[in-house]
mmCIF file of the N, C-alpha and C atoms, coordinates in Angstrom:
data_MODEL
# 
_entry.id   MODEL 
# 
loop_
_atom_site.group_PDB 
_atom_site.id 
_atom_site.type_symbol 
_atom_site.label_atom_id 
_atom_site.label_alt_id 
_atom_site.label_comp_id 
_atom_site.label_asym_id 
_atom_site.label_entity_id 
_atom_site.label_seq_id 
_atom_site.pdbx_PDB_ins_code 
_atom_site.Cartn_x 
_atom_site.Cartn_y 
_atom_site.Cartn_z 
_atom_site.occupancy 
_atom_site.B_iso_or_equiv 
_atom_site.pdbx_formal_charge 
_atom_site.auth_seq_id 
_atom_site.auth_comp_id 
_atom_site.auth_asym_id 
_atom_site.auth_atom_id 
_atom_site.pdbx_PDB_model_num 
ATOM 1   N N  . MET A 1 1  ? 199.254 114.026 91.549  1.00 0.00 ? 1  MET A N  1 
ATOM 2   C CA . MET A 1 1  ? 199.338 114.395 90.345  1.00 0.00 ? 1  MET A CA 1 
ATOM 3   C C  . MET A 1 1  ? 198.681 115.123 89.414  1.00 0.00 ? 1  MET A C  1 
ATOM 4   N N  . GLN A 1 2  ? 198.780 116.062 88.769  1.00 0.00 ? 2  GLN A N  1 
ATOM 5   C CA . GLN A 1 2  ? 198.196 117.185 88.064  1.00 0.00 ? 2  GLN A CA 1 
ATOM 6   C C  . GLN A 1 2  ? 197.944 117.102 86.529  1.00 0.00 ? 2  GLN A C  1 
ATOM 7   N N  . ARG A 1 3  ? 196.562 117.381 86.470  1.00 0.00 ? 3  ARG A N  1 
ATOM 8   C CA . ARG A 1 3  ? 196.295 117.353 84.875  1.00 0.00 ? 3  ARG A CA 1 
ATOM 9   C C  . ARG A 1 3  ? 195.729 118.741 84.374  1.00 0.00 ? 3  ARG A C  1 
ATOM 10  N N  . SER A 1 4  ? 196.524 119.276 83.523  1.00 0.00 ? 4  SER A N  1 
ATOM 11  C CA . SER A 1 4  ? 196.146 120.644 82.970  1.00 0.00 ? 4  SER A CA 1 
ATOM 12  C C  . SER A 1 4  ? 196.387 121.609 83.993  1.00 0.00 ? 4  SER A C  1 
ATOM 13  N N  . GLY A 1 5  ? 197.099 121.480 84.920  1.00 0.00 ? 5  GLY A N  1 
ATOM 14  C CA . GLY A 1 5  ? 197.196 122.664 86.231  1.00 0.00 ? 5  GLY A CA 1 
ATOM 15  C C  . GLY A 1 5  ? 196.144 122.296 87.350  1.00 0.00 ? 5  GLY A C  1 
ATOM 16  N N  . LEU A 1 6  ? 195.248 120.998 86.999  1.00 0.00 ? 6  LEU A N  1 
ATOM 17  C CA . LEU A 1 6  ? 193.981 120.968 87.948  1.00 0.00 ? 6  LEU A CA 1 
ATOM 18  C C  . LEU A 1 6  ? 194.562 119.894 89.059  1.00 0.00 ? 6  LEU A C  1 
ATOM 19  N N  . PRO A 1 7  ? 194.153 119.624 90.150  1.00 0.00 ? 7  PRO A N  1 
ATOM 20  C CA . PRO A 1 7  ? 194.247 118.267 90.842  1.00 0.00 ? 7  PRO A CA 1 
ATOM 21  C C  . PRO A 1 7  ? 193.504 117.329 90.567  1.00 0.00 ? 7  PRO A C  1 
ATOM 22  N N  . GLU A 1 8  ? 194.208 116.271 90.336  1.00 0.00 ? 8  GLU A N  1 
ATOM 23  C CA . GLU A 1 8  ? 193.785 114.812 90.116  1.00 0.00 ? 8  GLU A CA 1 
ATOM 24  C C  . GLU A 1 8  ? 192.111 114.983 90.370  1.00 0.00 ? 8  GLU A C  1 
ATOM 25  N N  . ASP A 1 9  ? 191.751 115.309 91.698  1.00 0.00 ? 9  ASP A N  1 
ATOM 26  C CA . ASP A 1 9  ? 190.574 115.078 92.327  1.00 0.00 ? 9  ASP A CA 1 
ATOM 27  C C  . ASP A 1 9  ? 189.693 116.075 92.035  1.00 0.00 ? 9  ASP A C  1 
ATOM 28  N N  . ALA A 1 10 ? 189.793 117.303 91.408  1.00 0.00 ? 10 ALA A N  1 
ATOM 29  C CA . ALA A 1 10 ? 189.171 118.355 90.842  1.00 0.00 ? 10 ALA A CA 1 
ATOM 30  C C  . ALA A 1 10 ? 187.878 117.800 90.059  1.00 0.00 ? 10 ALA A C  1 
ATOM 31  N N  . VAL A 1 11 ? 186.911 118.584 90.492  1.00 0.00 ? 11 VAL A N  1 
ATOM 32  C CA . VAL A 1 11 ? 185.808 118.363 89.321  1.00 0.00 ? 11 VAL A CA 1 
ATOM 33  C C  . VAL A 1 11 ? 185.177 119.744 88.855  1.00 0.00 ? 11 VAL A C  1 
ATOM 34  N N  . VAL A 1 12 ? 185.105 119.231 87.333  1.00 0.00 ? 12 VAL A N  1 
ATOM 35  C CA . VAL A 1 12 ? 184.970 120.637 86.491  1.00 0.00 ? 12 VAL A CA 1 
ATOM 36  C C  . VAL A 1 12 ? 183.519 120.140 85.701  1.00 0.00 ? 12 VAL A C  1 
ATOM 37  N N  . LEU A 1 13 ? 183.004 121.174 86.040  1.00 0.00 ? 13 LEU A N  1 
ATOM 38  C CA . LEU A 1 13 ? 181.319 121.682 85.539  1.00 0.00 ? 13 LEU A CA 1 
ATOM 39  C C  . LEU A 1 13 ? 181.465 122.533 84.261  1.00 0.00 ? 13 LEU A C  1 
ATOM 40  N N  . SER A 1 14 ? 180.770 121.991 83.337  1.00 0.00 ? 14 SER A N  1 
ATOM 41  C CA . SER A 1 14 ? 180.298 123.130 82.299  1.00 0.00 ? 14 SER A CA 1 
ATOM 42  C C  . SER A 1 14 ? 179.340 124.296 82.934  1.00 0.00 ? 14 SER A C  1 
ATOM 43  N N  . ASP A 1 15 ? 179.366 125.444 81.958  1.00 0.00 ? 15 ASP A N  1 
ATOM 44  C CA . ASP A 1 15 ? 178.610 126.333 82.491  1.00 0.00 ? 15 ASP A CA 1 
ATOM 45  C C  . ASP A 1 15 ? 177.108 126.266 82.688  1.00 0.00 ? 15 ASP A C  1 
ATOM 46  N N  . ALA A 1 16 ? 176.808 124.896 81.753  1.00 0.00 ? 16 ALA A N  1 
ATOM 47  C CA . ALA A 1 16 ? 175.420 124.421 82.169  1.00 0.00 ? 16 ALA A CA 1 
ATOM 48  C C  . ALA A 1 16 ? 175.137 123.690 83.251  1.00 0.00 ? 16 ALA A C  1 
ATOM 49  N N  . GLU A 1 17 ? 176.040 123.088 83.474  1.00 0.00 ? 17 GLU A N  1 
ATOM 50  C CA . GLU A 1 17 ? 175.828 122.131 84.825  1.00 0.00 ? 17 GLU A CA 1 
ATOM 51  C C  . GLU A 1 17 ? 176.165 122.954 86.028  1.00 0.00 ? 17 GLU A C  1 
ATOM 52  N N  . LEU A 1 18 ? 177.005 123.944 85.817  1.00 0.00 ? 18 LEU A N  1 
ATOM 53  C CA . LEU A 1 18 ? 177.049 124.988 87.236  1.00 0.00 ? 18 LEU A CA 1 
ATOM 54  C C  . LEU A 1 18 ? 175.592 125.608 87.500  1.00 0.00 ? 18 LEU A C  1 
ATOM 55  N N  . THR A 1 19 ? 174.872 126.296 85.921  1.00 0.00 ? 19 THR A N  1 
ATOM 56  C CA . THR A 1 19 ? 173.721 126.593 86.277  1.00 0.00 ? 19 THR A CA 1 
ATOM 57  C C  . THR A 1 19 ? 172.622 125.808 86.927  1.00 0.00 ? 19 THR A C  1 
ATOM 58  N N  . ALA A 1 20 ? 172.431 124.481 86.278  1.00 0.00 ? 20 ALA A N  1 
ATOM 59  C CA . ALA A 1 20 ? 171.527 123.618 86.847  1.00 0.00 ? 20 ALA A CA 1 
ATOM 60  C C  . ALA A 1 20 ? 172.021 123.057 88.183  1.00 0.00 ? 20 ALA A C  1 
ATOM 61  N N  . LEU A 1 21 ? 173.241 123.364 88.995  1.00 0.00 ? 21 LEU A N  1 
ATOM 62  C CA . LEU A 1 21 ? 173.384 123.225 90.280  1.00 0.00 ? 21 LEU A CA 1 
ATOM 63  C C  . LEU A 1 21 ? 172.971 124.379 91.162  1.00 0.00 ? 21 LEU A C  1 
ATOM 64  N N  . GLN A 1 22 ? 173.230 125.297 90.629  1.00 0.00 ? 22 GLN A N  1 
ATOM 65  C CA . GLN A 1 22 ? 172.652 126.514 91.156  1.00 0.00 ? 22 GLN A CA 1 
ATOM 66  C C  . GLN A 1 22 ? 171.357 126.539 91.551  1.00 0.00 ? 22 GLN A C  1 
ATOM 67  N N  . ASP A 1 23 ? 170.573 126.478 90.394  1.00 0.00 ? 23 ASP A N  1 
ATOM 68  C CA . ASP A 1 23 ? 169.275 126.475 90.408  1.00 0.00 ? 23 ASP A CA 1 
ATOM 69  C C  . ASP A 1 23 ? 168.552 125.453 91.301  1.00 0.00 ? 23 ASP A C  1 
ATOM 70  N N  . ARG A 1 24 ? 169.361 124.295 91.226  1.00 0.00 ? 24 ARG A N  1 
ATOM 71  C CA . ARG A 1 24 ? 168.693 122.976 92.220  1.00 0.00 ? 24 ARG A CA 1 
ATOM 72  C C  . ARG A 1 24 ? 168.989 123.827 93.876  1.00 0.00 ? 24 ARG A C  1 
ATOM 73  N N  . LEU A 1 25 ? 170.116 124.009 94.016  1.00 0.00 ? 25 LEU A N  1 
ATOM 74  C CA . LEU A 1 25 ? 170.295 124.809 95.290  1.00 0.00 ? 25 LEU A CA 1 
ATOM 75  C C  . LEU A 1 25 ? 169.606 126.013 95.771  1.00 0.00 ? 25 LEU A C  1 
ATOM 76  N N  . PHE A 1 26 ? 168.969 126.777 94.851  1.00 0.00 ? 26 PHE A N  1 
ATOM 77  C CA . PHE A 1 26 ? 168.005 127.703 94.958  1.00 0.00 ? 26 PHE A CA 1 
ATOM 78  C C  . PHE A 1 26 ? 166.539 126.991 95.452  1.00 0.00 ? 26 PHE A C  1 
ATOM 79  N N  . GLN A 1 27 ? 166.345 125.969 94.830  1.00 0.00 ? 27 GLN A N  1 
ATOM 80  C CA . GLN A 1 27 ? 165.258 125.150 94.826  1.00 0.00 ? 27 GLN A CA 1 
ATOM 81  C C  . GLN A 1 27 ? 165.170 124.631 96.313  1.00 0.00 ? 27 GLN A C  1 
ATOM 82  N N  . LEU A 1 28 ? 166.551 124.151 96.697  1.00 0.00 ? 28 LEU A N  1 
ATOM 83  C CA . LEU A 1 28 ? 166.367 123.420 98.083  1.00 0.00 ? 28 LEU A CA 1 
ATOM 84  C C  . LEU A 1 28 ? 165.972 124.437 99.030  1.00 0.00 ? 28 LEU A C  1 
ATOM 85  N N  . ARG A 1 29 ? 167.164 125.699 98.792  1.00 0.00 ? 29 ARG A N  1 
ATOM 86  C CA . ARG A 1 29 ? 166.650 126.775 99.965  1.00 0.00 ? 29 ARG A CA 1 
ATOM 87  C C  . ARG A 1 29 ? 165.383 127.233 99.961  1.00 0.00 ? 29 ARG A C  1 
ATOM 88  N N  . CYS A 1 30 ? 164.613 127.281 98.813  1.00 0.00 ? 30 CYS A N  1 
ATOM 89  C CA . CYS A 1 30 ? 163.340 127.611 99.047  1.00 0.00 ? 30 CYS A CA 1 
ATOM 90  C C  . CYS A 1 30 ? 162.483 126.952 99.790  1.00 0.00 ? 30 CYS A C  1 
ATOM 91  N N  . ALA A 1 31 ? 162.610 125.585 99.617  1.00 0.00 ? 31 ALA A N  1 
ATOM 92  C CA . ALA A 1 31 ? 161.607 124.348 100.122 1.00 0.00 ? 31 ALA A CA 1 
ATOM 93  C C  . ALA A 1 31 ? 161.980 124.466 101.557 1.00 0.00 ? 31 ALA A C  1 
ATOM 94  N N  . ALA A 1 32 ? 163.502 124.732 101.677 1.00 0.00 ? 32 ALA A N  1 
ATOM 95  C CA . ALA A 1 32 ? 163.547 124.783 103.211 1.00 0.00 ? 32 ALA A CA 1 
ATOM 96  C C  . ALA A 1 32 ? 162.850 126.234 104.179 1.00 0.00 ? 32 ALA A C  1 
ATOM 97  N N  . GLU A 1 33 ? 162.929 127.135 103.215 1.00 0.00 ? 33 GLU A N  1 
ATOM 98  C CA . GLU A 1 33 ? 162.213 128.389 103.753 1.00 0.00 ? 33 GLU A CA 1 
ATOM 99  C C  . GLU A 1 33 ? 160.908 128.169 103.837 1.00 0.00 ? 33 GLU A C  1 
ATOM 100 N N  . ASP A 1 34 ? 160.192 127.353 102.662 1.00 0.00 ? 34 ASP A N  1 
ATOM 101 C CA . ASP A 1 34 ? 158.436 127.397 103.038 1.00 0.00 ? 34 ASP A CA 1 
ATOM 102 C C  . ASP A 1 34 ? 158.183 126.362 104.221 1.00 0.00 ? 34 ASP A C  1 
ATOM 103 N N  . VAL A 1 35 ? 159.265 125.495 104.496 1.00 0.00 ? 35 VAL A N  1 
ATOM 104 C CA . VAL A 1 35 ? 158.888 124.615 105.745 1.00 0.00 ? 35 VAL A CA 1 
ATOM 105 C C  . VAL A 1 35 ? 159.004 125.715 106.973 1.00 0.00 ? 35 VAL A C  1 
ATOM 106 N N  . VAL A 1 36 ? 159.770 126.455 107.183 1.00 0.00 ? 36 VAL A N  1 
ATOM 107 C CA . VAL A 1 36 ? 159.845 127.542 108.318 1.00 0.00 ? 36 VAL A CA 1 
ATOM 108 C C  . VAL A 1 36 ? 159.100 128.278 108.141 1.00 0.00 ? 36 VAL A C  1 
ATOM 109 N N  . THR A 1 37 ? 158.184 128.812 107.284 1.00 0.00 ? 37 THR A N  1 
ATOM 110 C CA . THR A 1 37 ? 157.325 129.702 107.376 1.00 0.00 ? 37 THR A CA 1 
ATOM 111 C C  . THR A 1 37 ? 155.917 129.117 107.426 1.00 0.00 ? 37 THR A C  1 
ATOM 112 N N  . ALA A 1 38 ? 155.823 127.707 106.934 1.00 0.00 ? 38 ALA A N  1 
ATOM 113 C CA . ALA A 1 38 ? 154.857 126.974 107.273 1.00 0.00 ? 38 ALA A CA 1 
ATOM 114 C C  . ALA A 1 38 ? 154.657 126.666 109.082 1.00 0.00 ? 38 ALA A C  1 
ATOM 115 N N  . ALA A 1 39 ? 155.788 126.396 109.549 1.00 0.00 ? 39 ALA A N  1 
ATOM 116 C CA . ALA A 1 39 ? 155.822 126.002 110.937 1.00 0.00 ? 39 ALA A CA 1 
ATOM 117 C C  . ALA A 1 39 ? 155.539 127.676 111.690 1.00 0.00 ? 39 ALA A C  1 
ATOM 118 N N  . ASP A 1 40 ? 155.988 128.516 111.315 1.00 0.00 ? 40 ASP A N  1 
ATOM 119 C CA . ASP A 1 40 ? 155.732 129.888 111.866 1.00 0.00 ? 40 ASP A CA 1 
ATOM 120 C C  . ASP A 1 40 ? 154.092 130.311 111.676 1.00 0.00 ? 40 ASP A C  1 
ATOM 121 N N  . ASP A 1 41 ? 153.711 129.824 110.704 1.00 0.00 ? 41 ASP A N  1 
ATOM 122 C CA . ASP A 1 41 ? 152.277 130.028 110.519 1.00 0.00 ? 41 ASP A CA 1 
ATOM 123 C C  . ASP A 1 41 ? 151.481 129.114 110.895 1.00 0.00 ? 41 ASP A C  1 
ATOM 124 N N  . GLY A 1 42 ? 151.886 127.895 111.885 1.00 0.00 ? 42 GLY A N  1 
ATOM 125 C CA . GLY A 1 42 ? 151.039 127.123 112.572 1.00 0.00 ? 42 GLY A CA 1 
ATOM 126 C C  . GLY A 1 42 ? 150.657 125.803 111.719 1.00 0.00 ? 42 GLY A C  1 
ATOM 127 N N  . ALA A 1 43 ? 151.130 125.465 110.912 1.00 0.00 ? 43 ALA A N  1 
ATOM 128 C CA . ALA A 1 43 ? 150.728 124.202 109.775 1.00 0.00 ? 43 ALA A CA 1 
ATOM 129 C C  . ALA A 1 43 ? 150.543 123.081 110.843 1.00 0.00 ? 43 ALA A C  1 
ATOM 130 N N  . GLU A 1 44 ? 149.833 122.198 110.309 1.00 0.00 ? 44 GLU A N  1 
ATOM 131 C CA . GLU A 1 44 ? 149.454 120.968 110.938 1.00 0.00 ? 44 GLU A CA 1 
ATOM 132 C C  . GLU A 1 44 ? 150.796 120.076 110.733 1.00 0.00 ? 44 GLU A C  1 
ATOM 133 N N  . THR A 1 45 ? 150.848 119.468 111.754 1.00 0.00 ? 45 THR A N  1 
ATOM 134 C CA . THR A 1 45 ? 152.119 118.265 111.696 1.00 0.00 ? 45 THR A CA 1 
ATOM 135 C C  . THR A 1 45 ? 151.903 117.239 110.174 1.00 0.00 ? 45 THR A C  1 
ATOM 136 N N  . ALA A 1 46 ? 150.493 117.084 109.732 1.00 0.00 ? 46 ALA A N  1 
ATOM 137 C CA . ALA A 1 46 ? 150.810 116.533 108.592 1.00 0.00 ? 46 ALA A CA 1 
ATOM 138 C C  . ALA A 1 46 ? 151.414 117.241 107.152 1.00 0.00 ? 46 ALA A C  1 
ATOM 139 N N  . GLU A 1 47 ? 150.978 118.411 107.207 1.00 0.00 ? 47 GLU A N  1 
ATOM 140 C CA . GLU A 1 47 ? 151.483 119.378 106.415 1.00 0.00 ? 47 GLU A CA 1 
ATOM 141 C C  . GLU A 1 47 ? 152.886 119.525 106.631 1.00 0.00 ? 47 GLU A C  1 
ATOM 142 N N  . LEU A 1 48 ? 153.376 119.907 107.887 1.00 0.00 ? 48 LEU A N  1 
ATOM 143 C CA . LEU A 1 48 ? 154.991 120.053 107.962 1.00 0.00 ? 48 LEU A CA 1 
ATOM 144 C C  . LEU A 1 48 ? 155.726 118.773 107.357 1.00 0.00 ? 48 LEU A C  1 
ATOM 145 N N  . ARG A 1 49 ? 155.088 117.438 107.879 1.00 0.00 ? 49 ARG A N  1 
ATOM 146 C CA . ARG A 1 49 ? 155.757 116.299 107.293 1.00 0.00 ? 49 ARG A CA 1 
ATOM 147 C C  . ARG A 1 49 ? 155.673 116.035 105.833 1.00 0.00 ? 49 ARG A C  1 
ATOM 148 N N  . ARG A 1 50 ? 154.951 116.441 105.311 1.00 0.00 ? 50 ARG A N  1 
ATOM 149 C CA . ARG A 1 50 ? 154.842 116.469 103.851 1.00 0.00 ? 50 ARG A CA 1 
ATOM 150 C C  . ARG A 1 50 ? 155.901 117.457 103.011 1.00 0.00 ? 50 ARG A C  1 
ATOM 151 N N  . MET A 1 51 ? 155.748 118.664 103.828 1.00 0.00 ? 51 MET A N  1 
ATOM 152 C CA . MET A 1 51 ? 156.864 119.333 103.060 1.00 0.00 ? 51 MET A CA 1 
ATOM 153 C C  . MET A 1 51 ? 158.232 119.048 103.298 1.00 0.00 ? 51 MET A C  1 
ATOM 154 N N  . ALA A 1 52 ? 158.651 118.426 104.673 1.00 0.00 ? 52 ALA A N  1 
ATOM 155 C CA . ALA A 1 52 ? 159.850 117.904 104.854 1.00 0.00 ? 52 ALA A CA 1 
ATOM 156 C C  . ALA A 1 52 ? 160.274 116.715 103.992 1.00 0.00 ? 52 ALA A C  1 
ATOM 157 N N  . GLN A 1 53 ? 159.193 115.893 103.917 1.00 0.00 ? 53 GLN A N  1 
ATOM 158 C CA . GLN A 1 53 ? 159.589 114.910 102.829 1.00 0.00 ? 53 GLN A CA 1 
ATOM 159 C C  . GLN A 1 53 ? 159.916 115.292 101.789 1.00 0.00 ? 53 GLN A C  1 
ATOM 160 N N  . GLU A 1 54 ? 159.052 116.567 100.951 1.00 0.00 ? 54 GLU A N  1 
ATOM 161 C CA . GLU A 1 54 ? 159.669 117.023 99.887  1.00 0.00 ? 54 GLU A CA 1 
ATOM 162 C C  . GLU A 1 54 ? 161.005 117.881 99.894  1.00 0.00 ? 54 GLU A C  1 
ATOM 163 N N  . LEU A 1 55 ? 161.272 118.179 100.989 1.00 0.00 ? 55 LEU A N  1 
ATOM 164 C CA . LEU A 1 55 ? 162.489 118.748 101.173 1.00 0.00 ? 55 LEU A CA 1 
ATOM 165 C C  . LEU A 1 55 ? 163.875 117.594 101.013 1.00 0.00 ? 55 LEU A C  1 
ATOM 166 N N  . ALA A 1 56 ? 163.565 116.898 101.943 1.00 0.00 ? 56 ALA A N  1 
ATOM 167 C CA . ALA A 1 56 ? 164.300 115.679 101.932 1.00 0.00 ? 56 ALA A CA 1 
ATOM 168 C C  . ALA A 1 56 ? 164.577 115.173 100.353 1.00 0.00 ? 56 ALA A C  1 
ATOM 169 N N  . ALA A 1 57 ? 163.683 114.627 99.965  1.00 0.00 ? 57 ALA A N  1 
ATOM 170 C CA . ALA A 1 57 ? 163.743 114.476 98.441  1.00 0.00 ? 57 ALA A CA 1 
ATOM 171 C C  . ALA A 1 57 ? 164.561 115.457 97.521  1.00 0.00 ? 57 ALA A C  1 
ATOM 172 N N  . THR A 1 58 ? 164.230 116.529 97.743  1.00 0.00 ? 58 THR A N  1 
ATOM 173 C CA . THR A 1 58 ? 165.131 117.746 96.878  1.00 0.00 ? 58 THR A CA 1 
ATOM 174 C C  . THR A 1 58 ? 166.328 117.601 97.390  1.00 0.00 ? 58 THR A C  1 
ATOM 175 N N  . ALA A 1 59 ? 166.818 117.210 98.522  1.00 0.00 ? 59 ALA A N  1 
ATOM 176 C CA . ALA A 1 59 ? 168.192 117.225 98.905  1.00 0.00 ? 59 ALA A CA 1 
ATOM 177 C C  . ALA A 1 59 ? 168.773 116.187 98.513  1.00 0.00 ? 59 ALA A C  1 
ATOM 178 N N  . GLN A 1 60 ? 168.046 115.018 98.738  1.00 0.00 ? 60 GLN A N  1 
ATOM 179 C CA . GLN A 1 60 ? 168.456 113.798 98.025  1.00 0.00 ? 60 GLN A CA 1 
ATOM 180 C C  . GLN A 1 60 ? 168.939 113.648 96.527  1.00 0.00 ? 60 GLN A C  1 
ATOM 181 N N  . ASP A 1 61 ? 168.070 114.355 95.726  1.00 0.00 ? 61 ASP A N  1 
ATOM 182 C CA . ASP A 1 61 ? 168.248 114.517 94.400  1.00 0.00 ? 61 ASP A CA 1 
ATOM 183 C C  . ASP A 1 61 ? 169.225 115.506 93.987  1.00 0.00 ? 61 ASP A C  1 
ATOM 184 N N  . LEU A 1 62 ? 169.748 116.456 94.703  1.00 0.00 ? 62 LEU A N  1 
ATOM 185 C CA . LEU A 1 62 ? 170.977 117.437 94.849  1.00 0.00 ? 62 LEU A CA 1 
ATOM 186 C C  . LEU A 1 62 ? 172.434 116.725 94.933  1.00 0.00 ? 62 LEU A C  1 
ATOM 187 N N  . GLU A 1 63 ? 172.230 115.461 95.694  1.00 0.00 ? 63 GLU A N  1 
ATOM 188 C CA . GLU A 1 63 ? 173.182 114.620 95.898  1.00 0.00 ? 63 GLU A CA 1 
ATOM 189 C C  . GLU A 1 63 ? 173.742 114.266 94.822  1.00 0.00 ? 63 GLU A C  1 
ATOM 190 N N  . ARG A 1 64 ? 173.237 114.060 94.092  1.00 0.00 ? 64 ARG A N  1 
ATOM 191 C CA . ARG A 1 64 ? 173.348 113.498 92.382  1.00 0.00 ? 64 ARG A CA 1 
ATOM 192 C C  . ARG A 1 64 ? 173.874 114.595 91.578  1.00 0.00 ? 64 ARG A C  1 
ATOM 193 N N  . LEU A 1 65 ? 175.468 115.153 91.494  1.00 0.00 ? 65 LEU A N  1 
ATOM 194 C CA . LEU A 1 65 ? 175.477 116.176 90.771  1.00 0.00 ? 65 LEU A CA 1 
ATOM 195 C C  . LEU A 1 65 ? 175.128 116.160 89.451  1.00 0.00 ? 65 LEU A C  1 
ATOM 196 N N  . ARG A 1 66 ? 175.229 115.064 88.691  1.00 0.00 ? 66 ARG A N  1 
ATOM 197 C CA . ARG A 1 66 ? 175.425 114.429 87.445  1.00 0.00 ? 66 ARG A CA 1 
ATOM 198 C C  . ARG A 1 66 ? 174.310 113.925 87.024  1.00 0.00 ? 66 ARG A C  1 
# 
Protein backbone atom coordinates (compact mmCIF):
# COMPACT_ATOMS: atom_id res chain seq x y z
CA MET A 1 0.00 0.00 0.00
CA GLN A 2 1.23 3.50 -0.80
CA ARG A 3 0.59 6.81 0.91
CA SER A 4 1.12 10.02 -0.98
CA GLY A 5 2.91 8.09 -3.70
CA LEU A 6 5.46 6.62 -1.27
CA PRO A 7 5.81 2.95 -0.42
CA GLU A 8 4.51 2.03 3.03
CA ASP A 9 8.04 1.23 4.23
CA ALA A 10 9.55 4.51 2.97
CA VAL A 11 11.57 6.57 5.41
CA VAL A 12 11.13 10.31 5.10
CA LEU A 13 13.75 12.65 6.56
CA SER A 14 13.55 16.39 6.90
CA ASP A 15 16.36 18.50 5.49
CA ALA A 16 17.73 18.95 9.01
CA GLU A 17 17.64 15.19 9.69
CA LEU A 18 19.36 14.46 6.38
CA THR A 19 22.06 17.03 7.13
CA ALA A 20 22.59 15.53 10.60
CA LEU A 21 22.84 12.03 9.09
CA GLN A 22 25.37 13.23 6.52
CA ASP A 23 27.40 14.88 9.28
CA ARG A 24 27.42 11.68 11.31
CA LEU A 25 28.48 9.63 8.27
CA PHE A 26 31.31 12.11 7.68
CA GLN A 27 32.41 11.71 11.31
CA LEU A 28 32.37 7.93 10.89
CA ARG A 29 34.50 8.10 7.74
CA CYS A 30 36.97 10.47 9.38
CA ALA A 31 37.28 8.21 12.42
CA ALA A 32 37.96 5.22 10.16
CA GLU A 33 40.56 7.17 8.20
CA ASP A 34 42.22 8.21 11.49
CA VAL A 35 42.58 4.55 12.48
CA VAL A 36 44.16 3.71 9.14
CA THR A 37 46.55 6.67 9.38
CA ALA A 38 47.53 5.74 12.94
CA ALA A 39 48.18 2.13 11.90
CA ASP A 40 50.27 3.29 8.94
CA ASP A 41 52.25 5.56 11.28
CA GLY A 42 53.02 2.66 13.62
CA ALA A 43 50.70 3.55 16.49
CA GLU A 44 50.84 1.38 19.59
CA THR A 45 48.27 -1.38 19.97
CA ALA A 46 46.62 0.38 22.91
CA GLU A 47 46.16 3.56 20.87
CA LEU A 48 44.73 1.63 17.93
CA ARG A 49 42.36 -0.20 20.28
CA ARG A 50 41.17 3.11 21.77
CA MET A 51 40.62 4.56 18.32
CA ALA A 52 38.80 1.43 17.15
CA GLN A 53 36.54 1.59 20.20
CA GLU A 54 35.70 5.22 19.38
CA LEU A 55 35.02 4.19 15.78
CA ALA A 56 32.69 1.40 16.96
CA ALA A 57 30.87 3.81 19.29
CA THR A 58 30.42 6.29 16.44
CA ALA A 59 29.04 3.54 14.20
CA GLN A 60 26.72 2.33 16.97
CA ASP A 61 25.41 5.86 17.46
CA LEU A 62 24.82 6.12 13.73
CA GLU A 63 22.60 3.03 13.83
CA ARG A 64 20.05 5.15 15.68
CA LEU A 65 18.76 7.31 12.86
CA ARG A 66 16.56 9.49 14.99
